N, C-alpha and C positions, 0 to 999 in steps of 0.2 A: 701832376694829381694833386690836387689839394684838396684832404678832406675835413666836415666838419659837424659836428654831431649840432640836431637840432631838439633833443625830448625837450629842453624848458618846454615850457607855454605853450601846450593844447586847449581851445575847446574842447570838449568830449558831450556829446548830446547820445542820446540813448528814451526811443517815447517821448520826445518835446521836453524832454529837462535836462541844463545842461547845468554842464561845471565846468573849471579850469583846474588841467591837471599835468604832471612832466609823465614821460616816457621813462619803463617799460608801463602796459597797464592793460587789466584785463578786466573784462565787467562779469568775471564770473571768479573770480577770487574766492567769493564768502558763498555763491549759491551752488554752484559748482565741486562743494565739497559737504556740503552737508544734507544733500540728499532731500529732504520733507517735499517739496512742492516743484520737482523738476528743476531745473536750471536755464538760463534767457536762453536760447538760440533763435538768431535774428540781428539786424540790420542796426547797427552804429555808426556815429560818423564823427570823425577826430577834422577839424580844423587847424587855419595857421596862416600867417600872411607871412609872408615873404618876399623880400626885393626884389626887383628889376635882374637878371639877371646880363654881365657885360662878358661872358666866354663862355663855354659849355658848361650845361652844368647838367646832373642828374641828381635826382632823389632816390637812395639804398633805403629799402625796408628787410630788414636781417629776420623779421618773422610778424608775419600776420594771417590769424586764421578766422577764416581759410578762405573766401571770396574778395578780393581785394578790386575797390575800384577807384582808378587819381581822376580828379578834377581840377582844372586850374583855371580861375573866373568863368567858373560854369562849363568849361569846355574839358568834355572828354580825354584825356591822355590816354590811359588804357588800364587793363583789367589781370590779374594776376589770379590762378585758381591751384591752389596748397596752401597748408599752412603751415608751413615748417621750413623753409630754404628763402635764402637771399633774392631778393629780384631787385631790381632798376627800373625804372622810366627817366628817356631826356627829357628835361621840361625846359631849357634855353628859352625856345622856342614858342612858349607860354609864356616866364616872366617878362613880359612888356610893358609892366604899369609900374610905376613907385613904388605902389602894395600890389601885392597878390596874392588873392585867396584860392588857397591850396582846401581842398576837403578829400577825406580818404573815409571811403566807405568801407567797412568789414564786417562781415558777413561770415557768423559758424553756423548757420543753417545746413540742416542734410541736403544736399544734394546731390541728385543720380549722379552724375559724370565725376566726380572730386571723389577722392579715396583720401581719408578714411569715412563710411558711412556709418561702420555699427562697429563696436569694438568695446573691452570694459576696462576701461578709463576716460574723464571726462574732454573734450571737446571746447577749450578753453577762447574764447571770442579776444581778439582786440590785438592792439600794436603792440607786443607784449615783448620786442625787442627791440633795440637801438632803433632809428630813424637817422639817416644822415646824408648833408648837400655833398657832391661830390664834383669838384671842379676842374676840366681838365683841356689841353690844349689840344691841335687839331691834330696829330701827329702823336700818338699815346697807346701806350698797354692798352688792348680793348676792353671796353667797358660796356659789353655790346654782346659777348659771346656767353654768359650764362654762365662763366665761370667769376673766381674773386678777383685776379691779379691777370688776365687775360697769357696764363704761363702757366705748365705743368712740369715740374721738374722730375720726375721718374726714376732711381737710381737701376739701375742692374746689372746682374752678377755675368761677369764674361769673362770663365775659366778663373784662373786664380786673381785675375784684375777687377778693377769694376770700372763704372762708365755712367756718365748722368747724362742721361734722354732729355734736352730740352726742347718744348713745343711752345712757340708763340704767336700769338696774335694782336696783329701791330694795326689800329686804325690810322690811316692817313699816312701810308710808307711811303717814301722817297728814295732815290737816290742819293739825295744829300744828307741821311740821317742813317745811325748805323747803332747795331746792340750788343751791347759791351757786357759780358757775363763775368763775375769774376765768385769765384766758389773758397769762402776764408772757414777755418775751425775756427772752436771755442775761440782759441785766444786770439782769434784776426789775422792769422795768419794768411797768406793767399796759399789756396792748393793747385788752382786750378783757372785758367785767366783765358778766352777769348773774344775776337770781334767778329759778328755777320754784321751785311748787309740787311736795317730794315724790312727791305722786298725781301729776303729769304730768309727771315730771322729763327728758324728752328738749329738744333746744331747739338754735340756732342762732347761732352769733357769725360776724357779719360784722368779717372782720379788713383786710378795703384789701389795699393791694399788701405781705406780708408779705416779712423777709428770705426767700430759700430756702433750702432742701435742697438743696444740687446735689453729689451726690456725695464721692467725693471729696476736691475742689476747696477744698467748701465746705461740709463738715455742719453746719448753721446749725439747730440745735433751740431752739421754745420748751417749756415747761411751762404742763400745767391743771392748777390747784389744785382739786379737786372737795370741795366742803366738803357735809356736812348739819349745817345746823341748826336748835337748839331755843334756844326762848326765849332769842335771841342767844348758846348757849352749841353751839361747834360738836362735836357728838355721834360723826360718821368724816367720814374723807379718806383722800383718795388723790391721786396727784401721775402725770399724764401725759405724755411724753413726747410732742411734735407736731412734725412735720417735713411744712413746708409743698413741697410739688413736683409734678412733674407727669410724666410718661413714656408715651411716643408709641411704635411699632412702627406701619412703613411694610416690604409688602412690595419695592421698591424700594431705598427709601433706609435701611434701619437703625433703631436704632434713636438715639431723640431725648429729652435730659433737658432738661424748663424750655426746650424749644427749642432745644437745643442737640444737633448730632449727633453721638453717641459710640456707639464703638464699646464692648460689656462684654467686657476683656479677664478672664476670668474661669477659676478655679478649684475645685475641687468636692474636699469634704473628710468624710472619717468621722472621726468626734470620739474615735475610741480612740488609747491612747496604750500602748508598753512595757511590759511588767509589770502595768501596771494597769487596762488593759482602755481603760471606759469612766467607769470613776471619777475621775471630774475635777474641780479645784478651781479658782477663777477665776486662778490663775497660769496653766494650763496654757492655759486659754480665750485668754486674753491675750498667751501667748507666740506662738499659734496665729496670731489676727491681724496679730500685727505683723510674722512672718516673709511672712504673704499680703501685707500691705502693700510686703512689700522686694522683693518678684517684680515690681513694680507692677500686682501687680491691682487694680483696682477692681470687679470682682463674685464672687461666690463664691458657690456651687451646693450646697447643705446638703444629703445625700444620706444613707442614701436616707429620711427620718424627721424630728420635730420635733427638734430640736436645742434645748441648753439658754437660759433664758431669758436669763441672762447673755452669751452668745455673740450672742444678738440684737440687745443693749443697745450692745455695745461695734461693731457694727455701724449701729448708730446714729450711736455716737460718731465715730467714724471714717469714716465715707461710704461703706462697701461695699455696692453691690446684692446683694443676697439672692435668688435664689431658692430658696421654702420646699416642700417636698413630703411625701407622705405616702405610708410604705412599701406602697404598693398594689403589688407587683415581682413578674417573673419568670411566675405561674400565678391565672390566675386562676377563682373559683371563687364562684358565688351562693351558696352556705352562707358566702362571706366581705364576702358586700355592706353588710351592715347596722356590721360593724364597721370596713369600709372607711370608712363614711361617718361612725360615728362618731369616728373618727383624722381624719377633714375636717373635721366641727364644732371638736372641740378645739381642732388645728394653727389655723386658721381664728377661733374666739375667741379663743383665749388670743393672739395674737400682728398683731391687725385692726393695733395700734396705732404698730408697728414700724415709721415712714418706710422702712427701709431694704430692706425687702420690696416686691419691686416685681411678683412674682407666685405665684400657689398653681400647686405643679402637681401633676398626680391621680394617677401613672403611671411605672412606669419599666420599660422593656420588660418589659411584659405579654402580649406578644405571643412569646416566645420559647418558646409553645409551640403557636404560630400563632392566625389570624385567621377561622377559623370557626365559632367558640361566639359564638351568634348573642347568646346572654346577655351576653358582654362590649360589645360592642356596647351594647347596654340599661344594663351594670350602670354604664361609661365616661357615660354622657349621663347618668346618674343624679346623676354626681360633679360634672360638667362644669355641669350646672345647680343644685347644692345650692351649691357655690364664689359662682356667681354670686349665690345670693340672700344668701348672709351677706355677701360685698364686690362691691358693684357697681362698686367703683374701684380692683380690676386684675384682671390678664387672666388666666387661666388656659393651663396651658404642661404637655407632657407628657413625655417621653423615648422616643422610640419605638428600638427595636435595628434593626441594619442588616437585617434579611430581613425588615421591615415593609416591603413594597412603595411604591416612591413614587406608585403612586394609590390607596392603600389608603386606605379612605375613612374610616379613623381618622386620618390628617391633615386633616381639615377638621373633626375634632371643638375643638381647646381653638383658643382665642385666637392664642395665637402657638405653636412647635412646638420641639423639638430630635430631632433624631438621633445616636445612640451607634455610632462608626465606628471599627474599627480593621485598616482597609487599611493595608496593612504590619504589620503583626504575628501577628495569626491569618489573615489573608488577604491572597492577592496584594501588590500591591506599595503602596509612598503614592500611587504617579501618580492608581491606581484611585480614591482619594477625591478627585479633580479632576473627574474624566469622573461619576461618579455627581451630585456638586453641581451640575456645568451641566445633567443630564439631570434633577433633581428639577426645579429652579427654570423650568426649560421646560415637566414636566410639571405643574408647581404653582405658574406665575409670584404668581400672587395668596398663595402661604404665606409668612410672616415664620416664617424659619427660624435655628437656630441650631447650632452642633456642641454636641451638652449632653457626650458624654462622647467620649475618643480620646487614648490613650493606649500605651504598650510599655514594659515590664519592665527594669530596671536594679539588678543587683544587686553592692552593693559589693566586690570583689573582680575583678571581670572586666574583662581590656581586651583591647587590639585594635589594630592598627597600622593594622586597615583593618577596621572594625567590619563586621557583616553583619545581614541579621534575623535576629533567634533567640538569636543570642548574649549573650542578658541581658545587655552590657555599657552602661555610662554612653554610651560614643561612637556606639551607635546609637541609644539612645532620645535623644540630643542630634540625631541626623541626621531622626529620624523627628518630631521635634517641630518642627523648622526646617521641613521641608516642609506640615505642618499648619497651622502659625501664619501663612505666608506664604499658603499656599491662601483661608485664610478675610478674611484684610487683603486679598484680589486683588479680594473681592467684594463691594461696597459694600451689595449689596442684606443679603449676612448680619449680622443684629445680632450676633451676638459666640458666642463658642466658650470652653468651660470643659474643663481639662483636667482627667482622672482619673488620679490623685490630686495632690492638692497635698502629701498623708505618704503612706507607707507604711503599708499597717492591716492587722488580721487579717482570715486570712479562714481557717479551722479546716480546710477540706475541704481545699485547695490542698497542693499539694508540685511547687514549679517554682523553677528556675535554683540548685538544692538547697538551698533554702529552706523549708522543712516553717512552715503554718499562714497564713501570711502572700499577703497581694496589692505587688508590688514596683515598680508604675508610681508612686508618689509622685515629687515634686523632689526632697524631702527625707526622710530614714530615719524610722521609727517614733520612733524617741527624740528628734526634734528635731534630733540632735547636726553632722548631716553632711549636706549641699547638695549636691544630686548637680550633675552639668556641666548639666544641665538650669535648672537654678533660672536658673544664671549665662548662661545664651540664654536665657532667657524675660524676665530681669531687663535685659539690654541691649536685647530689642524694644519692653519697653512700659514703662522706671520712665525717670524725668527724674535719678534719683539718679546722678550720672558717676562712672564706675569703670570700672576694667582687669582681667581675670580668666583667670589661662592652663587652660584646661581641661587633664583626663584630667592633674593634678598624681600623683592616686596611680597612674597607670600610671606610677613612678618609677622601674622597670627597663627599659632600654630597650638592642636592641641595640646593638653598635658598628656605625658607621660612620655614617649620618644618620636624620633621623627628619622626621613633619610634627610641626609645634604649629599646635596651634587656640585663637585667643584669644578670646572675646567681651568687645566692650564697645560704649556707646553714645557713646562721642566717636568722632569721625571719622579719624581716624589715628592710628595705633599701631605703635611701635619696640620691636625685639625684638635684644635681647644677648644671643650668646653665646660661647663662645674662639672667636676668630678669623672671628667673624659676625655684621653688623647688618645690618639690611634693616627697612625703614618700607614700609607699604602704606594706602594710605588707603580708607576701605569704609566700611559700614556692617551693622553689630556683629557679624559672622563675617569674624575674620579670620584668614588659613592661612598658614603659613609654612613652606613645601616645604625639604629640602634642609637641616633646622640640625644639624651635626655633632654625632659622639653619641664620645668615646673614651671608653677605658677607664678604669673608676673614677667621681667625682662629676664633674659637666656642673651649673654655672650658670647657669641662664637668668635673664631679665632683661624682664619689658615697662614701656614707660612710654606714657603718652596723654595730653598734656597733664601737666598735675601728679598727676596718678594712676600707681601702679606696681604689679606685682606680681614676685610672684619662683618660682621652682622649685628642685628640683634633683633632675637624674635619673641614673639610675647607670647607665653601660655594661657590659652581659654579651654572652656567647658566644650565650647562649640565654637565652632568654624563661622565667621560670619555670613550672613546667606547671599549678601556681593560678590563672593568668591566664585560661585558656581554661574554658569547663563543659564536664564528662566528655574525650570525644575532640575538644573542639571540631567537633565537626558542629553547627551549629544546627537541630535538629529537634526538640526537649525542650518548645516552645512549650505549654500548656495550651490543647489550642483548645476555650475555649466556641461557637466559631461556625461550624465546620462544618469541612470536608474537601475537599479538589479532587478526589473521586474514588477516588482509587489505596488503596491496602492497602498496611499492613503487616503480614507473617504472624506476625512474633515479637510485635505488639501485640493485646490487645483488639480487636474490633469487633461491627458490630451483627452479625455472623454467628454470633457465639457466644453459647452457652447461657446462662440465666439465672445456672444455677448455677454459671458458671464465673467470672460476678462474682463472686458471692457468695463464693467462697472464694479470693480472690483481695483482699489490703488496702490495698492502692490505692482499687481499684472500690468497696472498700467507704465510701472517705471519698465517692465523689460519690454512691452514693445514700445514704448520709447525707444530702448538700445539698440531693438531688432531692426527697426523703419526708419528713427529718428523722424522728419517731418515731411517724409517725401506719400507718405499715404493717405490716398483721396478718400475724404471722412465721411461722403454718400457711399464710393463705394464699401468701406466698412460696415457703413449700416445697413448694408445689401448683405453681408455675411455672419452677422450677427444670429441666426437661427442652424445655421452648421456649427456641426465638433472641429474641434481640432484635427483631432485624426482624420477626421474626411478632407477637412482642405489640404491637409500635410499629403493628403494618397495622392487626390487629383493632381498637385500640384509635381507628384513624380519624384517625394521629397525621400534621399534616402533612410531605410529601417533607423540605422542609428543617429541619426539628427532627431527622427521622431523621439527615439528616447532619450534625445539631449532637451529637448522641446519640455520633454514629459519630466526629465529629473529638475529642470528649473522649475517648474511649474508645483512639481508636488514640496516645495517648499516653499510654496508659498497658501497662508492658510483660508479657509470659503470664509468671505464675509455673509 
């Protein structure tokens, strides 16, 4: 096999306008994040000429969102549905001219038979990952079975020893060709080797006592060299990296990696960046992994879709345990079941060889519209069974949304389980989390639970001496996360948690905290340039890298008199010095210095913890800048995706309003786009204008909790 990258020099056409560009590319790098006028969802085309093929040739797309149609010289080659997996088409039979026109039509319009159709993130369109040509011989490791290499190599513990189960698809297998498998350690030394006929290519390699892949502590990798050999000549080859590891989950004791207890300290990751959307290069992937490791995480949830092969490779190399999942999210329908299964097959087949991946996620918040759909239970059962059949070595998981009750039958479906909770942001207070966790464990003592999402928004620029829920400040976000991570760590039976989110990300329908088109729950800003205070809180909790950090440095104008200074450190003792002030505090993670003096003008603040130092300058002022507070400073502007307390604000929309009122409100239009995409018949919508929203919800049989969610969202939108 010979692979050639063809990212350079594509003609791109959108709505009649043509440009020449290099891949990766998305047409929503800007409008998918500014949130002002929605973002373009439609069909665009990429064109390139290719020479005639003198041998078997495939074109490989590593990511195209979301429906892709390929034409060569005007002839239809194939269609792919799904925006996040790798797929290939064989095209040598179409490359018959000296110059052949390849046209790739990519459409990110919401369609009823492809997941996702509704979610809190931007569905960037485009050829946003590498495109390659692959040339191969008649006898080859398969390029047609939906996997990356035609080979799966899955370790299995067998008593005190290990074995490597190798399953291979060979195209054009014949009696003259053999498969040679040689497992090498990190130094290149041969550990095991065998030769089998290409017509019966599956085998088992006995490994004995290998050096284990042990997460971030020791991510040791082997390499399996796979060769097709004919007449003593290699005619095709693959290299598969292998990590030997065993992960076990216990309902009382949590998680064990290779027999050693480990709490999964996780963050979630959306793949997009400011102004470039999801069209990433290896540099961006490497920077993200470096930041995840710096904060002290040992696990990452790749939400809510298959991510780039390069990112999984980096997690293998660095030891990050990965929760991988498909975009079966928010709203279920039988029309999308086949696509859900197709995307799950792609996810597992293409990533089964990554030791970093420890579970397969089959859904996220799929009960957001209620649980009463019997087809939902049947559909999820099929996905769960499918994952087990494709890969018996890994557990299945799902991420339930808060309104799925603890006694829901869906909580007994997958092997392990996560819940997405936002107590203290969208509803109630942070303390409600503790009560919920203990009640869940009482009802489900055999459930193996983590927190799969939790977070609060923080917009750079909002600060307060006394941060409160809903003020969008870094200070409150840090307080929120302090409570949540302490609650998780206090419960041994919980196997881990996943911060939502490691990075701010694009969500075109959002308008929160004075920022359009973005979810601001990240520990780091979307451009990766600013680490919020919560980043350092987690670093002090999770990381072994010693440091000290003064929180709220950007809150650099403070009222003359005294102020409170919070410091994060993983050292046992911190000393703060200011003009005429010096104090030492012993503690763990969070060190709070009250009554630090602030005089008019500049005030130099320094902290030391052992040999580690940090400093800040506060400017004493009579009044704090108005820009420090959102609006009038009243924390009532949280865009609530999870319901209300039952009260109604008369100056805001609600389920008591008519559909026509929503349609005439620009803010509500964004919500409607998020909920229904471009699938709604406009004539039908006009017919519904006179009806009250609550009437339609009742007619549709919508769960009362879902009606409350809709009302909570509407109550954040001012009437016009």
